N, C-alpha and C positions, 0 to 999 in steps of 0.2 A: 530889266535889271532885275534880277528876280531876287527880293528879300529873303530873310530863315534869321527869325530870332526868339530866341525862346525867353521869357519874364521868369525870373523867381522873385514869388514871392515869398515868405514866412512868419513875415508880424505883422499881424490883419488889420493895426493901428495904422501897413500903411499904399494898405487896396484906394485909396484915394488917390493917392502919387501913381500909383502902381495903373491902374486903371488911364489915369490921366496921359501917362509917358504911351500909353497902347493909342490910345483914342487918334492923339496925335499923330502918333506914327502913320497911322492907318488913315489920315485926309492927305499926305506924301506919299502914297503909293498905291502901285496896279495890284489888289485886291487878288485879281483870278492870278496873277504869278507871284505869287510871297509864300510864308511859309509861316504863321507865327502862333504858335504856344504861353501859355499861362502856366506857369510849374508849382504848385500850392503843395507846401507842408507849414510843418510844424501848427498852430495855434491856428494859423493864419484857410487853416481848409475850414472855419467852422462862417466863413461868406457864402462856404460852397453848396451849405443847409439852405433845405427851401424857403426857412424863413426867414433868410439875409435880406437884413437892409437894398443890399447892392445884385436883387434878381433883375432889375431891369435893365441896370446899361452891362456885366455879365452875356444875357441874353439877345441884345444888341450887338455882341462883339460878336462872339456864336455868327451872329447871321452872320457879320463877317466875314468871319471865317476862320476865324480867330478861335484853336483851342482848351479845353480847361483844362491839365491835367490835373491831379488830385493826388497823392501820395502815401496809398492804402496803411502802410506803417503810423503814418500823422494818423486817420484815422481811428485804428484802433485805439491808441492810444489817448484819446478822447472819444471814445465807445459815443463814434458816428457809426451805423448803420448803409450797405449802401440809399437801402430805401430815403435814407433822412435826404438826399442827397439829389442836385439837381436830377433828372436825363439827360444830357447835357455834357454836363463832368465826366469824362474819359480819367480811366482810373487803373494809377503806373503799384507796383508791387512796394519800389526805392523814385521818391521823386528826388535823391539825389541823382541818382545812373541817368535815367533817363536825363535829367540837365546834359552828363558829362554825354552819354551816348549824340544829345543834340552836336554838342559843341563837335564831338568828330564827325561828323553828316555839314560841318562845314557851319553852322548857328552864328550865332552872335550870342555870346549871351550876359543880358542886363539882368541888374538891379538898380531896384528904384530905393 
């Protein structure tokens, strides 16, 4: 079974819960036939910066084919330059639009 899920995080305090949810999902699916994204907006984008405390967990998820997607609007609002982010973070112009597009593509929406 192909799994397609988009996790949405907009609160920096919810990173531990979101990461745990994604890690648990990965344990029970065929990673090679699955598509998992974490769409990050609002203040949660602060955790995508290179000095983040969750860098190892993010890198592990990326190595398991999880895409980390940051909202450019949130980055601009928080004065975060692209160079300040991990290289594996993908940037989209509007985070909520990314979520809408993924839902239209059949992704399950999950907001821990």
